N, C-alpha and C positions, 0 to 999 in steps of 0.2 A: 433437639433444637437445631443442632448443626446440620443434621441431614435436611431439615426443613429449609433452613436458609440456603443451603446448596442447591436444592431443587428450584427454589425461587430464583436464584441468581442464574442458574442454567436456562430457566424459562425466559428471562429478560435477555440474555445473550442471544437465544434463538429468535426472539422478536426483532432484535437489532439486525440479525442477519436476514431475516425475512423481509424487513423493510428495504433492505438494499438488493433485493432479488432483481438481477439485471434484466430479465425477460419483461417483468411487470414495469420496471422504471422505463424501458424502452417503449413498451406498448402505450404507457401514458403519454410519453413525449411525441410519439408519431401521430397521436390524435390531433395535435396542434401543429407539428412540424413533419409532415409526411416525407417519405423518401423521394429523392429527385426522380423525375420521369424524362430523361434526356431523349433528344432525337436519335443520338447513337447509342452506345452501350453503357450500361451502368455497371461499375465495379463496386463490390461490397467487401471492404477490408475491416476484419475485427482484430483488435490487438489487446492482449491483456489476460488476466486471470479469468475474467468473465466472458472472454471472446466467443466461445462456442454457443453459450445461452443467448447472447445478444445476436449473434448471426442467425441462429435458428428462428428467433423471434422476427428479425428483419425479413427473413425469406418467407415466412408466413403471410406477410403483407403484399407479397408480389404475385402476379399471375403469369410471369413469363421468366425465361431462364436468364440468369446473370452470372457474371464471373465472380465467384465468391471464395474468399480465403479468410481462415481463422488461424491466428498465432497465439498459443496459450502454453501453460507450464505442463510438465510431464504428469503431474498428479490429476490433472483434469482430463478424464478419458472419455468425455461426452463427444459422440460422432455427430456430424451435421449432414444429413443427407443433401446432396446437390452442391457440396462445398468441399474444398480441401482443407484439412486441419493439420497444421504443423505444430510441433511441441519442442520446447527448449527449456533451458535451465533458468531458475531464478533462486537467489537474487544475483548470482555471479553468472555472466553470460558464458555460453559454450558454443562449440562448432555448429551444433544444430541450429542455435539461434542466429549465427552468422549466415547459414544457409537460408534461413527464413527471411532474413533482412535482404539477401540478394534477390531471392524470389519476389519480394514485395517491390523492390526497386524495378525488377524486370517488368512486372505487370503494370506499373505506372508509366514506364517509358513509352513514348510514342503515342500517348493518348491525345486526342483532338478537342477542340472546343465544343464539339457536338456530344462528346461523351461526358460522364459525370462520375464522380468517386463519392461514395458514402462511407465514412470511417467510423467504426464503433470502438471507442476507447474505454478501457478500464485499467485499474492499477496493475503494476507489474510490467507495463510495457517497456520501460526503460531497459530492463535486462533482457526481455524476450527477443528484441529485434536489434541486436547490435549491428552497426554498419559503419565500421571505423573509418575515419578520413584517411586519405592516402598517406602512406608512410608509417601508419600506426597498425600493428597487428592486433588480432583478437586477444591473444595472450597479454599483450601490453595493456590493451583496454580493460581486460578483466582484473589486471593487477591494479590499475587506478580505482576500479570499482571496489576492490578489497580494501584499499587504503581509505577510500571514502566511507565505507561502511564501518570501519574500525576507528574513524576520527571523531565520531560523535557530532557529526554535522546533521543539520535539519535537511529535509528532503528538497527544499527550494535550492539551497547552496549546492547540494549533491547534484541536482539535475542541471544547474548552471554549468557545472564542469562537464557533465555527460554530454550536454548538447554541443559543446565546442569540439567534441571528439567524434562526432557522428554525422553521417550523411543524411539521416532521417529525422533526428530530433530538432527541436527549436524551429519548426517550420519547414524542415527539409523535405517531408513527404509532400507538402504543398509545391515545393519547387520541382520536385520530380513529376508530379502529376500535371502541372501546367502545360498547356492552357485549359485543361479540363477543370471545371469548377469542382470544389470539394465542400461537402457537408458533413459535420461531425456530431455524433451524439456521445456525450462524455460522462461517465460514471466516476465521481471524484473520490480519490483516496487521499487527497491532500487537504489538510486543515486550512480553512479560508478559501478553498476552491480556486486557487490561482491556476487558471487553465494552462498557463506556460509551464507549470510544474508537473501537472498530471501526465504520467508516461513521458515525461520530458517534453511535452508540447509538440508533438508531430504536426499538429494542424494550426499552431499558433507561432507567433514570433518568439525569438530566444529571450531568455531572461537576462542575459548579460553578453558581454564580449569576451574575446580571448584573454585580454588583460585582466578582466575581472575574474575569469576562471583561474588564472595564475595566482592571483591575489588570494582567493579562497584556499587554494592548495598551501600557499606559503603561511597564511594565517593559522591553518590546521596543523602545520608543522610537518607535512608530508611531501612538499615540493621536491626536495632532494632525493626522496625515495622513488619518485615517479620515473618510469623509463625515459631514457634520453630522447627518444622520438616523441614522447608526449611533451616534454619540456621544450623541444625545438619548435613543435607546432604552435604551442601556446604563446611562445615568445616571438613568433614571426608576425609582423604587421600584416593585416589584411582587411579589406573593405568589408563592411557589414553587408552580407547578401540581402537583396530585397525579398520580402516575404509576400507571396500573393495573398489576397483576401480569401477568407473562408466563412462559412456559416457555422458557428460552433454553438451547440446546445448542451447546457448542463442538465443531466437527468436524474442524478442521484448523488447523495452526499452523507457525510458522517453525522451531520446534524439531524437529518431525516430519521437516522437510526436511533439517535438519542431520544427523539420525540416519540418514537415507537415503544422504547423502554419505559419512558415515563408514563405512557398511557397504559401500559401493561402491568404496572406495579401496584396491582390491587392488593389492599390490605396494608400498604406501607404509606407513610407520609413521604412522598417522593419529590425530588427536585433535580434539576440539571445544575450541578455546581459549576462545571466548566466544560465548554465545548472546544477548548484550546489547551488540553493538558500536554504541553510540549517541553522541549529542553531536556536537560540531563535528568536521567531516570531517577537518581537519588533525590534530586530537587522535587520531582513529581511525587515521589513516595512521601515526602514530608508534607507536600501540600494536601495529598489525600488524607493522611493521618490528622493533620491539623483540623480539616473540615469534619472529620468523624468525631474528633475530641470535642468540638464546639457543637455538635448536633444534639437535640434533646434525647435523653436516655429513658424517658418514661413511656415512650410509645414507639412502634416499628418505624424505622427510617430506611429509606433507599436513596443513596447519594450517588448520582449518575455523572460520569465523566466521559469525555471523548477527546481524542487527539492522536498524537504520534510522538512518542518520546525518543531520546537517542541514548545510545550506550557507548561508552569509550572503552575499547578493549584493552585490557591490561594482562589478560591471561589467555590460555589456550583452550579453555572449556567450551562446552556447548550451551547454547541458550538463545534467547531472543529478548527484545525489549519488554515484552509483556511478562515473560517468565521472571526476568530480573526485577521489574517493578513489583510483582507479586511477592517475590523473595525479600526484597528491601522492606516492604510493608510488614511482612511477617516478623522480621528480625528487628524492626524498629518499633513495633507496636507497644512494647513494654515501656517506651519512653513517653507514652501519651496516656492521658486519662480516658480509657475506652471502656465500655460496659463489658459485662461477662461474656454476653453472646454477641459475636459479630462474625462477618465473612466478607472477603474481598475477592472479587474476580477481575482479572485483566485479560483480554483476549483480542486476537487479531481477527477481523471479520472475515478474512480469507481462509481462516482455519489452519494458517501455518505461521509460526513465529520464529523468525530467523531460519537458520539452516537446520531445523528440527521438525519432528512430526508432530509436535504439540502446537496448539493454538495459543497457549498462555498458561496462567495458573490460577488456582482457587485456594486461598489460604485462610486460616482462622486463628483463633488464640492458641491452638495446640500445635501449629505447624513447626515452629521454630524447635520445640522439644522433640518432635518427631524426626526432624533432620539430624539432630545430634550435635555433638561438639565440634564436627567439622563444617558447620554451617558458614561461619565467617570465612574459612579458608576456601570453601567452594565459591563463595560470592566474590572473593578477591580474585579467583581465577576465572571469573565470568562463566562459571559452571552451574548456572541457574537451572538447567535441565536435570542434572544429576541430583541437585539438592532437593528440588520438588519432587522428583521421582521417589526419593527416599521416603518422603512423607505421604506419598499418594496424592500429590496436590497438583498434578498436571491436568490442564484442560485439553482434552482430546476430542476432536470433532471430525477430523478428516477435512479435505478440501471442500469449501463451501460453494466455489463457483462464483464468488463476488469478492469485492474488496472496497471497503469505504473507511480504511485505517482502522484504529483500535477503539474499543469501548471498555469502560470499566464500571463497576458497581460495588459500593460499600454498603452492605446491609447490616442493621442493627435491630436486635430484638430485645425488649425489656426483660429483666430477670423475673 
């Protein structure tokens, strides 16, 4: 029974990833919103975990040479004929990302109104193209990124801060490209699809101001831990820069992946319980388990969720939000009225959960016992990877080449 549920869960996860296929999403979008055809030169820029696939698809719609650049993460080894592909670290930026950011700014500088820029945006762009403001080093910006990741902040508040420390985020790309017009095709990894937050909004206006970024850091309790250069920059008064207009097109999202899972859940009574499973990962685990406890137990059930939870780091273990969510569900399941046969999968559609090689976790009624008496200690140390590895409960997919946040499914089979 458990193996059958596992195969069903993996099938639904595959369908979620398939629905977020970046090339297909862009192909559909280009049918209604074709690439610009300027009198001058077209520059194609792809940023994010899906950058190579999106750029390859875009190039297939052109019959002439263009300047093309993709910036993606190290695990994505796809090559794009006719384009330069640069790779950098995620989620914490590195020197390769800094070089990529400088290359992008160099390509945008000096464009004229007769030129045009098409930007292909997918999740992960915030870390992949760091371009720190004057006075802030890459190491200092990376330290802020680490503080943000460990503070349990949602993606919108994290990217509000990141924008204020970058020359490219929060509309910075538009300002560097001006006066050349910019058209963007955006694959969303942000719940609610706020374009300002996806990859920190390089082609839209900023989420907030320097003062608001400082407030976020203060409320998170990490302001004093930030480098002095960052505190100086965010404390200095400065006018809000004008943001040139752009044509932004949303081409894919988490909701579309949830709907694909729903359609593929053959043999189950399926429903989307939530497309906004956000906030603290423990609260999310309780929400999942409450829904499962309330579901009918006399027929197969598939409870589908989507979102992006947050983890507050209290230890030095390895893991990610999906692994910790799965672990918390496994350890708390005994407190709920669940049937004998159930299985829960939580995975990142990009195939990578936090700084690990796992995409998430797959747990069931036997997982807690399989981990053993150290389960709670491992959880307290944020060591969900080690805990799930002991139980053979890791979801391992490899990089998927796309990213529309996280998906979850709780499967129930009657006894």
